Every structure is written in C-alpha cells, then in structure tokens.
N, C-alpha and C positions, 0 to 999 in steps of 0.2 A: 466135782473137780474135772476139768477137761483132760483129755488124753495128754495134751501138751504139758499140763502142769502135774501130771501123775509122776511120782518119783519111782524109778525102777530098781534102784540099788541103795545099799547102806554102806557107808564109809567104814573100812576096816580099822581106821584109826580112831575116829571120834563117834562112830555109829550114827552119824547124821544121814538122813535120806537125801539122795541127789540123783541126777541123771534122768532127764526127761526123754520121752519118745522122740522128740525132735533131735535131741543130741545123739540119741542112738542111731537114727537114720543118717546123720552127718558122719558119725564114726564109721558106719558100715559102708557108706559110699566112698570114703577115703581109705578104706582098708586098715583102719586103726584098731588097736586092741581096746577092749572095754576097760575103762579105768577102775581101779579098786579103791581109790580114795577120792574124796570130794575135792573141789577146786582149792579150797582154803588149805587143806592138808597137803595137797600136791605142791602148792606154792611154798608152804612151810618146809617141806622136805627139800625142795629145790634150793631154798635159801640156806638150809643147813649144809647141803652138799657144797654149795659155792663157798660158804664160810670154811668148811673143812678143807677144800682145795687151797684156799688162801692161807690157812694155818699151816698146811703141809709145805707150801711154797716158802712161807716165812721161816719155818723150822729148817728147811733145806739151806736157805740163804744164811741163816744164823750159824748153822753147823760148819759152813765153809767160809765164815766171815774172816776177812783179813784185818778188820778193825776191832779194837778192844771195846768193851762196854765200860762206861764211866759211872762213878758214884756221884750223886748230887753234891755231896760235900766237897768234892775235888775242886769244883768251880769257885766256891766261896773262899777257898784257902788261898787263892791267888791274890796278888797285890792288885787292888781295884784300879790303881793308876796305870796298870799295864794290861787291863782286860778291855776288850771291845766286844760288845754284844751286837749281833746282827739280827734284827727282828723282821719276820715275814708275816704273811697273812694268817699263818697257822696260830700265831699269838692271839689275834683277835678271835679266831674261831674257838680257841681254848676257853675264852672268857664269854662265850655265848653270843658273840657278835655274828649276825647272819651276813657275813661278808664274802662268801664265795661268789664266783662268777655265775653260778647257777642261781644264786639269790638275785644277782643283777638281772639275769634273764627274766626271772619271775616277777621283777618289779615292773616289767613292761607287759602289756597285753599282747596276745598272739597276733593281733592286727596292727601293732605298732610298726611304723614304717622302718625304723632302725632295726628292730628284731627281724622283720621280714627280709630286709636287705642282707643282713648277716647270715640268717639261716638258709636263704636261697642261694647265695653266691659264694659263701666260704666253703672250700672243698675239704677242709679237715673233717675227719669222721666224727669227732666229738669236739666241736668248736669251743664249748663252754668249759671243758676240762683244762685246756691250756689256752685261754682266750687271747692273751696278748700275742703269742706266736701265731695263732690261727689267723690273725689279721693279715699275715703275709701270704696266705694260701687262697687268694681270691680266684674264682673261676672266671678269669678274664676272657677265655675263649668263648664261654657262653654269652658274655655281653657283646663281644665282637661279632658273634654270629647273628646278632639282631640288627646289625647296621644296615643290611640290605632292605630289611623290612621298614626301618625308620626312613631310609631314603625314599621308599615308595610313599610312605605316609606323608612326608613333608614335600613330596614331589620335587626332589633335588635334581636339577638339570645338569647336563654335562657342562664343564667350565667354558667351553667354546660356544655354548648356546647363548643367544641374546637374552634369554629369559633366566639365565643362571642367577641365583640369589645366594650371596655369601651368608646371609642370615639363616636361610633354610639349611644350608650346608652345616653350619655350626650347631643349629638346633637339633639336627639329626644325630650329630656326634654326642651332644650333651644328653639327649634322650637315652641313647644306648648306654652311656656311662653314668646315668642317674643314680644307680645304687652306690657308686663310689662317692658321689656328692652327698648322698644321704648319710653315709657312714662318717665322712669327714666333718659334715656340718652338725650332725645330731649326737655323735658319740661323746664328745667332750662335755656338752651340755647335760645330756642324760646321765652320764657317769657321775658328774659333780652333784647333780640333784640327788642321785641315789646315795652317794657317799655321805651326804649331809644328814641322811636319815638314820645312820647306823648308831647303835648304842649297845652296851653289854646287857645280857639278860641273866647273868649269874653274879653273885656277890663274893664268891670265894677267890682266893689268890693261889692258884695251883703252882705258880713258879716262885713262891716266896722263898724257898730254900735254894734257889738257883741264881736269882737276880741280886746283884750288888748295886744298890742305888747310887753309889759314888763313881761308878765306872762310866765309860763312854758308850754311846749307843748310835747305831745307824738304823733308822726306822724306815723300812720300805712301805709301811702302811701310811695312809693319809690321815689316820685318826690319832687322837691325843691320849689314848688309854694307858700308855706307859706312865704318863704324868698323873692321870686321875687315879688309877688303881694302885700303882706302886710308888707314887710320889717321887718319881724320877725328876730331878730339876730340868727344866726346859733347856738350859744352857748345855746340858750333857747330851742332848739328843740332836742328831743330824737327820732331819726329815729329807731324805735324799730325793724323793719324788714330789716334794711340796706337801703342805698340810692343808686340811680342809678349812681351818680357821682363817687362813690367809686368802681372802677373796680376790686379791690382785694377781695371784699366780695361778696358772693353769696346772691342773693335776697331770703328772706325766705318766703315760702308759703307752704301750706300743710293742711292735715286734722288733726282732734284732736286726732286721734288714738283710740277713744272709739266709734266712730260711727258705724263701721262695726261689725256686729254680729259674723263674722267668725274669727276675730282676736284673740278672747279669746280662750284659750285652746291650745292643741297640734296641730301644723299645719299638722302633719301626719294624722290627723283625718278629713281632709277636704273632707268629703263625699266619701272617697275612697271605703267604703263598698257598696256604691250605684252604683259604676262604674264596668264595665265588667273587671274582673281580670282573665286573661288567665293563669297566672303562677306567681311565686315569683318575676320574673324579672319585670313583669307588676306592681306588688304591689310596688316594690322598686322604680320604675320609678315615680309612683304617689307620693311617699314620697319625692323624690328628687324635683319634681315640687312644692310640698307643701312648702318645705323650700324656694324655689325661690319666691313663693307668699308671704311668711312671710317677706322676704327681701324687697319685693316691699312695703308692708304696712309700714314697719319700715322706709324705705328710703323716702317715700312720706308723712310721718307724720311731722307736724310742731313741732319742738323741743322747745316748750315754756319754759320748765324747764331749758333748756340750756341757752336760752336768759335771763331768770330771774337770773340764777346763775351768768352769765357773767356781769350782770348789777345791782348787789346787791346795790351798793352805790347810783345809780340813783334812784332806787325804794325807798330806805331809805330817799332820799332827798324830797320825797313827803309826809313825815310824818306830816307836819304842814298844809297840804292842807285842806282848809275849803270848797272850791267850786270846783266842777268838771263840766266842760262844754263839753258835747259830741256832736260833729258836724259831721254828715254824716257817722257815724259808724253803721254797721248793727247789732252790738251786737251779732255776731255769737258765738255759743258755743265754736268754736275753739280758740277764744280769751278770754274766761272767765278766764283762769289762770292769765293773766296780771291784770285784774280788781281785782281779789281776792288778788293779791300781793299788789296792791295799798291800798286796804282796810286793809289788814293784817298789813301794816306798819304805818297806820294812828293812831295818838294819841287820836283823838276825834271823833270816828265813829258816835256816835249818833247825832252830830251836823253837819256832812257833808251835804252839799247841792249838789244836782245833777240836772243840767239843760241838758236835752236830746232833740236833734232835732228829728223831725219826718216828713215824707213826705206822707205816705200812712197808711191805716188802719193796714196793716201787720206790719208796724214799731211799732205801739202802742202795738200790741200783743207781739212783741219781747221785748219791754221795760217791760211789765208785767212779762214775763217769766224771764227776766234778774233780776228784782228786787226780785222776789221770790227765785230764786236760790242763789243769793248773800246775801240775808237777809237784803236788803235795805227797809226801811219802806216807804210806799206810800207818807207820809207827807214830806219826804226828797227829793222827786222828783218833778220837774216841767218840763213841756214839752213846746217846742216852734217849730212852723212850719217853714220849709224852702222850 
C-alpha cells in the first residue's frame, strides 16, 4: 500500500481507519487540528448538532407561542357547509409526491438552458426554496453590464452614422436580455411538462381524520390528488391556479410583483447612470434593454388580481365560511391577495376560526407574519402539526 493510501488514525466513534498522509499534509499546511473522527462520523455529528439546534429553536418558539394547539377532532366537528379547506403543496408532499421546487430543478440537467439562466441570474440566495418569489430577484445589473460587449460584437454604430443598423441595435439588446427570454419562453413549458409527471408514492391517507369530503376546497396544487386519494367531489374543489388535466389553460405561477426593489419607478433608470455610456446610442440601448426587463417582471408576475376578478362568484360563495383549515400551504406573500379576498367577502370576520398546519419552526414564523398582515387575532388561530 502506498504512503498516500496508508491510514494514520482510527476513528474514536466507529474505530474505522482513516486519514492519509496527503490529508495530514493538507491539515498541517492549513494549521488545522488533526481530526478524531472519520468523515462519516463527523458528518453524522454535524447533522445531529444541526437537528438539535432546530429542535431547541422549535421548543423556544412553542414555549412562547401565542397560538393554541388544535386537536384533529375539532376540525371534523364543524358543519361541513361552513368549512373551507385551503390546500398547498405540503399536501402533495405528505402523500409522497415529489413536488418541491427542488424536484423541479432536478428534473432538468445542469446544462439545461432554463436552469442555467435561473441559477446564473437570480440573485436570491436559495432560489429553489421560494422559487416563485425568487423570479422577482433577477440580477438585471449583470445583464445590463454586458450591453457594451454586445455592441462591440454586433458592431453597433452611432445613430447618426450612415452605417447605423437598427437590426444590429436590437440584436445587441436582445442578446444581453436573452436570459429573460429563455425564462419567459421555457418556464411555462418545462413546468407543465414536469407537473404532468407527478404521482403519489404512498398509499396511506394521513389526513383522513382531518378532511371532511363534503366541505369546500381551494386547491393551490395543479394535481387532482384530493379527488383520487380522498374522493373529494370535483365540484367542491376550486383549482385556483388551474389544473394539469385542463390542457387549454396555462398553469399559473409567479412572483408577487412587489418583491423586487427595481420594479418600482421608471425602467429607464435601471442604474444606467452607473454604467459606461459611450454615446447617445449606448444610452438608448440601455433604455431599450430596461423596457425588456420591465416586460420580464410583468410577464413572470402572478396575476392574482386577474384570478380574483375572473372568480368573483366563487370568492363570494365563501361569505358564510366559519372555519378555514389550511393544510400544507406556505402562506407565501405571493398568495396573500387570495386570503385577503376570502376575508373581505366574509360576513362574520371576528368569529372565523383558522386551523393552520405546521411542520417546522419557520412555518410558525410565517403563520405569525400572516396573522399580523391580514389582521387575524391570535385567539382565532389554532395550529396542528403534520
């Protein structure tokens, strides 16, 4: 066995041999302490530590919780005619459906042009954790910064030059803004294709003691698993963002339109004064690109107001709802308009009861922010763990 493959240490946890001479040299150069555990045991301890921190955070939040904990039977005792269930992606995940946006990411290869455009130009630290809102955090400055290079590539002349070509001018703008075109063109198609592949991988019904099949449902998912798994009549379900079985309707997703700090104001002011302006043509090119960016933000925004307007009667039918049961919904800001519309149409706001599912400490924080923003009193909310 070569020196490089000779193991120098034994793990104090599992007694396995580890740590080669090469690793020893690396640790010595970096001034690092010699490890006492092998890599597998170190990673196991790290995971345990992280889990312990999360548990402590959760215990701390629960000990100071302003919301009561609900029993499953409470929800089934209510009159089904006055109960509205709001179903989010957590519902599909509970039933073994690989429907997270991380799954959507993994359905594309690393070299896929849509994935490359998203991961290269979206500024959100973890774009797949809150994918829809992340669409509003495009790094437009990075794209605008390439305009001068594209001007040189397409040899864009000044507008007073006899050889000026409008075609070259607009090709330079389109080349710089091409990531936005890729996202607008490919995201709806790729997303629909992925949604069509989803199916449950478990046969049990974890929500059987919570769901009343005769109640009303707002389904934020595009899938029909409420109908298949729990035999909910289709007439009782409002597929608020369309459903995958209807091939004539585009599936609705997008950001709230208010998240990106650069949307407000004139798109012509998108940091143009900070970029290198060689002449008036350069300035005009930045203006043209700015308008294309504005079109991107508008195109990728979730048109909640349009959905609400098109479904006025449906929202009005929730006027006598006394109990709202939220299952697996992240309560993301992008969907606040729908909740506000439910509240606005209700005849007895002060007596509405809200039962909201939670899974992690971050969920409870979102419930708190949700309640404060929508003016729901803590005494009206009860939480239940899923």
